[in-house]
Kinemage of the C-alpha trace (Angstrom):
@kinemage 1
@onewidth
@group {chain A} dominant
@subgroup {mainchain}
@vectorlist {calphas} color= white
{ca met a 1} P 9.694 35.617 -22.905
{ca arg a 2} L 8.642 32.284 -21.429
{ca lys a 3} L 8.939 33.573 -17.843
{ca phe a 4} L 6.974 36.721 -18.714
{ca phe a 5} L 4.310 34.622 -20.385
{ca ile a 6} L 3.993 32.257 -17.413
{ca val a 7} L 3.862 35.060 -14.836
{ca thr a 8} L 1.104 36.699 -16.897
{ca ile a 9} L -0.862 33.468 -16.793
{ca leu a 10} L -0.319 33.178 -13.071
{ca leu a 11} L -1.622 36.667 -12.467
{ca thr a 12} L -4.838 35.837 -14.299
{ca leu a 13} L -5.475 33.120 -11.739
{ca phe a 14} L -5.932 35.818 -9.113
{ca leu a 15} L -8.324 37.992 -11.113
{ca pro a 16} L -11.750 38.225 -9.428
{ca gly a 17} L -14.972 37.436 -11.199
{ca phe a 18} L -13.729 34.422 -13.161
{ca ser a 19} L -17.119 33.045 -14.195
{ca gln a 20} L -18.038 29.471 -13.455
{ca lys a 21} L -20.995 27.837 -15.207
{ca asn a 22} L -22.788 24.753 -14.056
{ca gly a 23} L -21.586 21.391 -15.299
{ca tyr a 24} L -18.729 21.161 -17.756
{ca lys a 25} L -17.925 21.413 -21.446
{ca ile a 26} L -14.435 20.512 -22.601
{ca gln a 27} L -13.654 20.594 -26.302
{ca ile a 28} L -10.616 18.602 -27.404
{ca thr a 29} L -9.305 18.884 -30.962
{ca ile a 30} L -6.409 16.683 -32.048
{ca ser a 31} L -5.725 17.006 -35.740
{ca glu a 32} L -5.283 13.677 -37.554
{ca val a 33} L -6.339 11.671 -34.502
{ca pro a 34} L -7.284 8.233 -35.893
{ca asp a 35} L -9.898 7.338 -33.278
{ca glu a 36} L -13.677 7.502 -33.458
{ca met a 37} L -14.033 7.926 -29.687
{ca leu a 38} L -12.002 9.648 -26.989
{ca tyr a 39} L -12.288 9.087 -23.262
{ca leu a 40} L -11.857 11.424 -20.331
{ca val a 41} L -10.243 9.349 -17.597
{ca gly a 42} L -10.089 10.454 -13.988
{ca thr a 43} L -8.104 9.196 -11.022
{ca tyr a 44} L -9.201 8.439 -7.489
{ca gly a 45} L -6.450 7.201 -5.230
{ca asp a 46} L -4.665 4.389 -7.028
{ca lys a 47} L -7.535 3.655 -9.405
{ca gln a 48} L -8.710 5.154 -12.685
{ca phe a 49} L -12.254 5.553 -13.971
{ca ile a 50} L -13.885 6.782 -17.176
{ca ala a 51} L -15.465 10.125 -16.362
{ca asp a 52} L -16.875 10.676 -19.851
{ca ser a 53} L -16.603 9.660 -23.498
{ca ala a 54} L -17.168 11.596 -26.695
{ca ala a 55} L -17.295 10.854 -30.403
{ca val a 56} L -14.680 12.439 -32.659
{ca asn a 57} L -16.303 14.424 -35.482
{ca gly a 58} L -15.002 15.143 -38.962
{ca lys a 59} L -12.943 18.039 -37.674
{ca phe a 60} L -11.101 15.758 -35.220
{ca thr a 61} L -12.975 17.304 -32.299
{ca ala a 62} L -14.504 15.552 -29.285
{ca val a 63} L -16.670 17.428 -26.796
{ca phe a 64} L -16.986 16.159 -23.227
{ca lys a 65} L -19.962 17.742 -21.534
{ca gly a 66} L -22.336 17.163 -18.665
{ca glu a 67} L -24.693 18.946 -16.315
{ca lys a 68} L -23.121 17.645 -13.118
{ca leu a 69} L -19.998 19.119 -11.573
{ca leu a 70} L -16.814 17.411 -12.698
{ca pro a 71} L -14.679 16.984 -9.549
{ca ser a 72} L -11.366 18.822 -9.366
{ca gly a 73} L -8.427 16.684 -10.395
{ca ile a 74} L -6.012 15.816 -13.164
{ca tyr a 75} L -7.603 13.934 -16.048
{ca ile a 76} L -6.277 12.015 -19.037
{ca val a 77} L -7.587 12.156 -22.587
{ca gln a 78} L -7.006 8.772 -24.193
{ca asn a 79} L -8.383 6.388 -26.783
{ca lys a 80} L -10.048 3.007 -26.383
{ca ala a 81} L -6.667 1.262 -26.436
{ca gln a 82} L -5.631 3.448 -23.469
{ca gln a 83} L -3.153 5.403 -25.560
{ca arg a 84} L -2.583 8.615 -23.655
{ca tyr a 85} L -2.898 11.810 -25.697
{ca leu a 86} L -2.808 14.629 -23.173
{ca asp a 87} L -3.388 15.537 -19.542
{ca leu a 88} L -5.558 18.356 -18.328
{ca ile a 89} L -6.396 19.876 -14.981
{ca ile a 90} L -9.921 20.535 -13.736
{ca asp a 91} L -10.138 23.001 -10.893
{ca gln a 92} L -10.871 26.641 -11.666
{ca ser a 93} L -12.278 26.138 -15.140
{ca arg a 94} L -14.589 23.487 -16.577
{ca his a 95} L -15.614 25.183 -19.813
{ca phe a 96} L -12.626 25.428 -22.144
{ca ser a 97} L -11.033 24.081 -25.296
{ca ile a 98} L -7.659 22.567 -26.172
{ca ala a 99} L -6.436 22.179 -29.740
{ca thr a 100} L -3.307 20.361 -30.869
{ca ser a 101} L -2.211 17.776 -33.412
{ca met a 102} L -0.942 14.231 -33.316
{ca asp a 103} L 2.602 15.267 -34.239
{ca lys a 104} L 2.769 18.127 -31.700
{ca leu a 105} L 0.972 16.741 -28.656
{ca leu a 106} L 3.727 17.806 -26.252
{ca lys a 107} L 4.951 20.813 -28.207
{ca glu a 108} L 2.063 23.035 -29.178
{ca arg a 109} L -1.461 23.562 -27.852
{ca val a 110} L -4.005 26.304 -28.282
{ca ile a 111} L -5.862 26.561 -24.981
{ca lys a 112} L -8.842 28.871 -24.573
{ca lys a 113} L -10.685 29.932 -21.391
{ca ser a 114} L -8.411 27.954 -19.065
{ca pro a 115} L -5.343 29.809 -17.756
{ca glu a 116} L -4.642 26.923 -15.374
{ca asn a 117} L -4.367 24.454 -18.258
{ca gln a 118} L -2.152 26.852 -20.157
{ca leu a 119} L 0.104 27.053 -17.121
{ca phe a 120} L -0.087 23.311 -16.635
{ca phe a 121} L 1.095 22.807 -20.186
{ca glu a 122} L 3.890 25.375 -19.825
{ca val a 123} L 5.075 23.768 -16.599
{ca glu a 124} L 4.964 20.385 -18.278
{ca lys a 125} L 7.160 21.608 -21.093
{ca ala a 126} L 9.529 23.674 -18.964
{ca ala a 127} L 10.086 21.546 -15.912
{ca phe a 128} L 9.378 17.902 -16.703
{ca leu a 129} L 10.695 15.127 -18.858
{ca ser a 130} L 7.168 13.869 -18.372
{ca phe a 131} L 4.957 15.546 -15.844
{ca phe a 132} L 5.522 12.715 -13.368
{ca phe a 133} L 9.280 13.319 -13.029
{ca pro a 134} L 10.360 16.783 -11.825
{ca thr a 135} L 13.756 17.998 -12.959
{ca glu a 136} L 13.782 21.733 -12.212
{ca thr a 137} L 12.422 22.026 -8.691
{ca ser a 138} L 13.386 25.703 -8.407
{ca val a 139} L 11.163 26.442 -11.415
{ca ile a 140} L 8.364 24.422 -9.879
{ca asp a 141} L 8.708 26.307 -6.587
{ca gln a 142} L 8.449 29.607 -8.431
{ca tyr a 143} L 5.208 28.591 -10.107
{ca ala a 144} L 3.696 26.964 -7.047
{ca asp a 145} L 4.399 29.765 -4.577
{ca leu a 146} L 2.639 32.410 -6.687
{ca ser a 147} L -0.730 30.664 -6.448
{ca pro a 148} L -0.552 28.412 -3.380
{ca gln a 149} L -4.219 27.376 -3.100
{ca thr a 150} L -4.746 26.149 -6.654
{ca leu a 151} L -4.753 22.437 -7.343
{ca leu a 152} L -1.832 22.846 -9.725
{ca ser a 153} L 0.230 24.461 -6.975
{ca lys a 154} L -0.714 21.755 -4.470
{ca phe a 155} L 0.225 19.074 -6.984
{ca leu a 156} L 3.562 20.634 -7.910
{ca lys a 157} L 4.575 20.883 -4.261
{ca ala a 158} L 3.342 17.418 -3.344
{ca val a 159} L 5.106 15.656 -6.212
{ca gln a 160} L 8.558 16.870 -5.223
{ca pro a 161} L 10.886 14.601 -3.233
{ca val a 162} L 12.127 15.677 0.180
{ca lys a 163} L 15.060 18.056 -0.243
{ca val a 164} L 17.715 16.700 2.087
{ca pro a 165} L 20.327 19.320 3.096
{ca ser a 166} L 23.597 18.761 1.307
{ca ser a 167} L 26.143 17.967 3.996
{ca pro a 168} L 29.013 15.455 4.098
{ca glu a 169} L 28.348 15.040 7.823
{ca leu a 170} L 24.982 13.352 7.237
{ca asp a 171} L 25.189 9.572 7.102
{ca ser a 172} L 22.561 7.306 5.546
{ca ile a 173} L 20.670 6.893 8.822
{ca gln a 174} L 20.451 10.658 9.371
{ca ile a 175} L 19.341 11.189 5.781
{ca his a 176} L 16.583 8.615 6.233
{ca gln a 177} L 15.497 10.212 9.509
{ca tyr a 178} L 15.316 13.601 7.785
{ca gln a 179} L 13.218 12.141 4.963
{ca val a 180} L 10.800 10.628 7.471
{ca ala a 181} L 10.550 13.848 9.487
{ca his a 182} L 9.943 16.062 6.442
{ca phe a 183} L 8.011 13.691 4.178
{ca phe a 184} L 4.732 15.627 4.435
{ca asp a 185} L 6.221 19.133 4.261
{ca gly a 186} L 4.934 19.768 0.736
{ca ile a 187} L 1.797 17.628 0.883
{ca asp a 188} L -1.493 19.181 1.972
{ca val a 189} L -3.025 15.924 3.159
{ca asn a 190} L -6.313 17.615 4.085
{ca asp a 191} L -6.942 18.721 0.490
{ca ala a 192} L -9.319 16.104 -0.932
{ca arg a 193} L -8.528 17.284 -4.460
{ca leu a 194} L -5.173 15.511 -4.224
{ca leu a 195} L -6.990 12.178 -4.055
{ca arg a 196} L -7.890 12.825 -7.697
{ca val a 197} L -4.348 13.516 -8.819
{ca pro a 198} L -2.140 10.720 -10.190
{ca met a 199} L 0.676 9.497 -7.959
{ca ile a 200} L 0.052 11.607 -4.835
{ca pro a 201} L -2.094 9.083 -2.878
{ca glu a 202} L 0.395 6.348 -3.748
{ca lys a 203} L 3.235 8.575 -2.567
{ca val a 204} L 1.475 9.204 0.754
{ca phe a 205} L 0.836 5.491 1.162
{ca ser a 206} L 4.487 4.656 0.444
{ca tyr a 207} L 5.444 6.572 3.598
{ca phe a 208} L 3.971 3.722 5.640
{ca thr a 209} L 4.776 0.749 3.424
{ca glu a 210} L 8.259 1.710 2.199
{ca leu a 211} L 9.830 4.538 4.194
{ca leu a 212} L 8.950 3.454 7.734
{ca pro a 213} L 10.393 0.269 9.245
{ca gln a 214} L 7.802 -2.489 9.071
{ca gln a 215} L 7.507 -2.853 12.835
{ca ser a 216} L 4.098 -2.832 14.457
{ca asp a 217} L 4.918 -0.389 17.278
{ca thr a 218} L 6.401 2.201 14.913
{ca leu a 219} L 3.611 1.848 12.371
{ca ile a 220} L 0.861 2.119 14.982
{ca glu a 221} L 2.391 5.309 16.367
{ca arg a 222} L 2.833 6.939 12.943
{ca ile a 223} L -0.517 5.806 11.530
{ca ser a 224} L -2.344 7.057 14.598
{ca ala a 225} L -0.696 10.477 14.390
{ca phe a 226} L -1.396 10.655 10.655
{ca leu a 227} L -5.084 9.721 10.804
{ca asp a 228} L -5.809 11.815 13.881
{ca gly a 229} L -4.320 14.830 12.121
{ca ile a 230} L -6.644 14.575 9.105
{ca gln a 231} L -9.555 17.007 9.290
{ca thr a 232} L -11.241 16.248 5.958
{ca lys a 233} L -13.631 13.297 6.206
{ca glu a 234} L -13.192 12.147 2.614
{ca val a 235} L -9.426 12.030 3.009
{ca phe a 236} L -9.694 10.335 6.408
{ca asp a 237} L -12.032 7.677 5.021
{ca tyr a 238} L -9.786 7.000 2.043
{ca tyr a 239} L -6.534 6.509 3.944
{ca leu a 240} L -8.166 4.606 6.802
{ca glu a 241} L -9.580 2.120 4.298
{ca lys a 242} L -6.278 1.806 2.438
{ca leu a 243} L -4.264 1.267 5.610
{ca phe a 244} L -6.744 -1.211 7.055
{ca gln a 245} L -6.840 -3.230 3.837
{ca glu a 246} L -3.042 -3.238 3.683
{ca tyr a 247} L -2.490 -4.647 7.160
{ca ala a 248} L -5.678 -6.695 7.529
{ca gly a 249} L -5.060 -8.495 4.248
{ca tyr a 250} L -2.764 -11.430 3.607
{ca his a 251} L 0.923 -10.773 4.172
{ca thr a 252} L 3.894 -12.842 5.311
{ca asn a 253} L 4.904 -10.491 8.134
{ca tyr a 254} L 2.463 -11.822 10.720
{ca asp a 255} L 3.754 -9.476 13.402
{ca leu a 256} L 2.037 -6.670 11.496
{ca asp a 257} L -1.345 -8.163 12.370
{ca ala a 258} L -1.063 -5.949 15.451
{ca val a 259} L -1.505 -2.929 13.152
{ca ala a 260} L -4.751 -4.317 11.735
{ca val a 261} L -6.096 -5.123 15.200
{ca tyr a 262} L -5.178 -1.622 16.392
{ca leu a 263} L -6.950 0.028 13.455
{ca tyr a 264} L -10.019 -2.106 14.041
{ca asp a 265} L -10.175 -1.335 17.761
{ca arg a 266} L -9.365 2.358 17.409
{ca tyr a 267} L -11.588 3.180 14.445
{ca cys a 268} L -13.743 0.344 13.085
{ca ala a 269} L -15.158 -0.744 16.425
{ca lys a 270} L -16.303 2.860 16.889
{ca gly a 271} L -18.175 2.909 13.595
{ca leu a 272} L -15.607 4.985 11.694
{ca cys a 273} L -14.846 2.395 9.004
{ca ser a 274} L -17.604 3.218 6.521
{ca phe a 275} L -16.103 0.787 4.017
{ca ile a 276} L -17.134 -2.179 6.179
{ca thr a 277} L -20.704 -2.896 5.114
{ca pro a 278} L -23.232 -4.416 7.546
{ca asp a 279} L -22.954 -7.748 5.701
{ca tyr a 280} L -19.235 -7.916 6.460
{ca glu a 281} L -19.197 -6.514 10.000
{ca arg a 282} L -19.288 -9.898 11.704
{ca ile a 283} L -16.889 -11.439 9.169
{ca thr a 284} L -14.412 -8.631 9.813
{ca trp a 285} L -14.835 -8.951 13.575
{ca lys a 286} L -14.135 -12.693 13.447
{ca lys a 287} L -11.096 -12.103 11.264
{ca met a 288} L -9.708 -9.568 13.732
{ca glu a 289} L -10.388 -11.860 16.678
{ca arg a 290} L -8.430 -14.602 14.920
{ca lys a 291} L -5.541 -12.205 14.393
{ca arg a 292} L -5.788 -10.931 17.970
{ca arg a 293} L -5.329 -14.378 19.514
{ca leu a 294} L -2.140 -14.875 17.470
{ca leu a 295} L -0.432 -11.605 18.376
{ca pro a 296} L 2.910 -11.690 20.205
{ca gly a 297} L 2.234 -11.952 23.927
{ca gln a 298} L -0.858 -14.147 23.553
{ca gln a 299} L -0.878 -17.674 24.986
{ca val a 300} L -1.924 -20.643 22.874
{ca pro a 301} L -3.500 -23.899 24.110
{ca phe a 302} L -1.296 -26.918 24.731
{ca leu a 303} L -1.087 -28.983 21.583
{ca glu a 304} L -1.427 -32.771 21.432
{ca ala a 305} L -0.834 -34.743 18.240
{ca tyr a 306} L 0.208 -38.234 17.113
{ca asp a 307} L 3.710 -39.295 16.070
{ca gln a 308} L 4.655 -42.106 13.647
{ca glu a 309} L 3.946 -44.830 16.201
{ca gly a 310} L 0.578 -43.379 17.123
{ca lys a 311} L 1.838 -42.013 20.428
{ca val a 312} L 0.418 -38.703 21.658
{ca ile a 313} L 3.122 -36.034 21.977
{ca arg a 314} L 2.129 -33.058 24.133
{ca thr a 315} L 3.800 -29.669 23.913
{ca gln a 316} L 3.194 -29.110 27.619
{ca asp a 317} L 5.658 -31.918 28.351
{ca leu a 318} L 8.524 -30.199 26.534
{ca glu a 319} L 11.186 -28.769 28.842
{ca ser a 320} L 13.048 -26.500 26.418
{ca ala a 321} L 13.032 -22.708 26.806
{ca tyr a 322} L 11.418 -22.316 23.376
{ca ile a 323} L 9.043 -24.348 21.230
{ca leu a 324} L 9.063 -23.797 17.488
{ca leu a 325} L 5.791 -24.992 15.968
{ca trp a 326} L 6.379 -25.873 12.313
{ca phe a 327} L 3.233 -26.518 10.268
{ca trp a 328} L 4.139 -28.033 6.918
{ca glu a 329} L 3.183 -30.484 4.164
{ca pro a 330} L 5.475 -33.045 2.490
{ca asp a 331} L 4.309 -32.080 -1.021
{ca cys a 332} L 4.522 -28.299 -0.539
{ca glu a 333} L 7.300 -26.735 -2.653
{ca ser a 334} L 8.154 -24.058 -0.094
{ca cys a 335} L 8.182 -26.722 2.628
{ca met a 336} L 10.577 -28.853 0.578
{ca glu a 337} L 12.927 -25.889 0.386
{ca leu a 338} L 12.599 -24.473 3.902
{ca thr a 339} L 12.273 -27.631 6.015
{ca pro a 340} L 15.856 -28.783 5.283
{ca met a 341} L 17.025 -25.225 6.043
{ca leu a 342} L 15.201 -25.355 9.354
{ca leu a 343} L 16.888 -28.708 10.042
{ca asp a 344} L 20.317 -27.122 9.536
{ca phe a 345} L 19.317 -24.298 11.897
{ca tyr a 346} L 18.009 -26.832 14.418
{ca ser a 347} L 21.202 -28.919 14.310
{ca gln a 348} L 23.385 -25.853 14.762
{ca phe a 349} L 21.498 -23.970 17.480
{ca lys a 350} L 19.268 -26.491 19.295
{ca his a 351} L 21.408 -26.787 22.420
{ca arg a 352} L 22.863 -23.299 22.433
{ca leu a 353} L 19.452 -21.608 22.207
{ca asp a 354} L 17.578 -24.366 24.062
{ca phe a 355} L 14.642 -24.894 21.707
{ca glu a 356} L 12.697 -27.796 20.286
{ca val a 357} L 10.909 -28.121 16.947
{ca tyr a 358} L 7.398 -29.544 17.101
{ca ala a 359} L 6.689 -30.237 13.429
{ca val a 360} L 3.038 -30.794 12.528
{ca ala a 361} L 2.552 -32.250 9.042
{ca leu a 362} L -0.895 -31.211 7.800
{ca thr a 363} L -1.386 -34.436 5.870
{ca glu a 364} L -2.992 -37.870 6.105
{ca asp a 365} L -0.612 -39.286 3.489
{ca glu a 366} L 1.542 -41.546 5.654
{ca gln a 367} L 3.873 -42.640 2.854
{ca ala a 368} L 4.723 -39.100 1.723
{ca trp a 369} L 5.238 -37.967 5.314
{ca thr a 370} L 7.429 -40.931 6.250
{ca asp a 371} L 9.501 -40.685 3.063
{ca phe a 372} L 10.259 -37.022 3.716
{ca ile a 373} L 11.260 -37.684 7.322
{ca asn a 374} L 13.574 -40.499 6.277
{ca gln a 375} L 15.040 -38.627 3.317
{ca tyr a 376} L 16.116 -35.632 5.387
{ca his a 377} L 16.582 -37.436 8.715
{ca leu a 378} L 14.273 -35.109 10.592
{ca asp a 379} L 15.258 -35.841 14.177
{ca trp a 380} L 12.938 -33.388 15.898
{ca ile a 381} L 9.381 -34.095 17.071
{ca asn a 382} L 7.316 -35.244 14.100
{ca val a 383} L 3.530 -35.436 14.350
{ca ser a 384} L 0.783 -35.412 11.717
{ca phe a 385} L -2.842 -36.173 10.920
{ca val a 386} L -1.957 -39.750 9.861
{ca lys a 387} L -2.772 -41.546 13.123
{ca gly a 388} L -5.438 -39.082 14.227
{ca phe a 389} L -6.160 -35.392 14.463
{ca pro a 390} L -4.708 -33.030 17.084
{ca asn a 391} L -6.701 -32.049 20.162
{ca tyr a 392} L -7.955 -28.905 18.388
{ca asp a 393} L -8.240 -27.558 14.856
{ca val a 394} L -4.740 -26.116 14.361
{ca ile a 395} L -5.469 -24.928 10.820
{ca asp a 396} L -8.307 -22.730 12.026
{ca tyr a 397} L -6.721 -21.675 15.310
{ca phe a 398} L -3.410 -20.615 13.780
{ca asp a 399} L -5.133 -19.194 10.685
{ca ile a 400} L -2.958 -21.265 8.359
{ca met a 401} L -3.549 -20.095 4.794
{ca thr a 402} L -0.273 -21.360 3.335
{ca thr a 403} L 2.529 -23.645 4.390
{ca pro a 404} L 5.029 -23.666 5.898
{ca asn a 405} L 3.756 -21.716 8.870
{ca leu a 406} L 5.845 -21.021 11.951
{ca val a 407} L 4.970 -20.020 15.517
{ca leu a 408} L 7.674 -19.451 18.134
{ca leu a 409} L 6.541 -19.981 21.737
{ca asp a 410} L 8.287 -19.651 25.066
{ca arg a 411} L 7.956 -22.395 27.685
{ca asn a 412} L 4.682 -20.837 28.887
{ca his a 413} L 3.223 -21.175 25.401
{ca thr a 414} L 3.306 -17.415 24.884
{ca ile a 415} L 3.673 -16.342 21.247
{ca leu a 416} L 6.944 -14.541 20.566
{ca thr a 417} L 6.869 -14.265 16.786
{ca arg a 418} L 5.471 -15.908 13.660
{ca gln a 419} L 8.133 -14.722 11.246
{ca ile a 420} L 9.660 -17.375 8.993
{ca ser a 421} L 13.187 -16.032 9.134
{ca phe a 422} L 15.680 -18.225 10.924
{ca glu a 423} L 18.052 -15.313 11.472
{ca his a 424} L 15.174 -13.342 12.988
{ca ile a 425} L 14.338 -16.293 15.234
{ca arg a 426} L 17.950 -16.708 16.321
{ca cys a 427} L 18.179 -13.035 17.287
{ca phe a 428} L 14.840 -13.245 19.050
{ca met a 429} L 15.915 -16.217 21.135
{ca glu a 430} L 19.256 -14.667 22.032
{ca gln a 431} L 17.589 -11.423 23.123
{ca his a 432} L 15.084 -13.233 25.355
{ca lys a 433} L 17.483 -15.701 27.007
């Protein structure tokens, strides 16, 4: 009976002449609801917003209505305390009613003039523990394939995980490669309606931040292909902004600054980043120029700073194959933890990998600096601000927001990496010997 009922609902979605009025009017009745107000909450990307609010009358009914078009999407009906009562879909119908009760919110609903919400509710009951976690994908496929262009169908397909072929011959690497290759199979990225559906934009974004290796070359290639394949301006604008903010913002993987610089050059410099207002254009440009000069392959100026005796120590005089610039502070907790670890690494690999540490303490506190050096017997090059400042503003030039901060140079003062991972540095040095 359930299958017959659902197929009947599906067929009604294809019937011509389904009337659409202007604006919207959605009547929600929840018997015994204790609230005086209910809120209709929409989603856009990873954010929520209140689309409307309505008072609950004596019959436990709230009516959301407006003259403007309510955008297609999945909405939440909740109270002021953000207690979620039910979900509804807005796409083919915007004038309908839903009636239920507090003790049967997920069991029984009387839905009028909205076949898509009736189907949405039936799918929710039949196929989901909650509608965010699919359990019967074959059932979902059956529903989705019968009405492929509806928002409900697009959502049901997009929410499913990649179905990896069951084969004992596939190892973990092959499974991951398959997931990457088929990640977007069920997601209609060009459908702007999916920006207003919970979880889907976050899922798309996770492809870049979680599924792909966090390597600049790979990310630039995949991001470029993704953005260039989007034909809907609203979708393009949304994901371009999200990706730019992700890689242009603060992160500890400095090698990924190349992704931000690429996005700026490829899109923002051509006027395609509408999210950068005129007031922030120059600020953004300066930020990207700072990142650009610190990318791997860029050369940095020779550095001159004062040691404990007030002698100028110049990086250009160092004869080692590599120079590891270590910017730190004696009262920084992370520095207290990582500087002794760097010392162990230095003692173990200094001669084998042919590198020198040029440690710049960003402090004028001579006592704290000297005490730390003596306590840990730091036998590398130690310079600071105590006897005078370096020959240029290292904090600004190297964009030092937190300490410790590391820059690995070759003997020509070319940046190799800025990653604070001693194992990463060891591998890097061994590969470039």
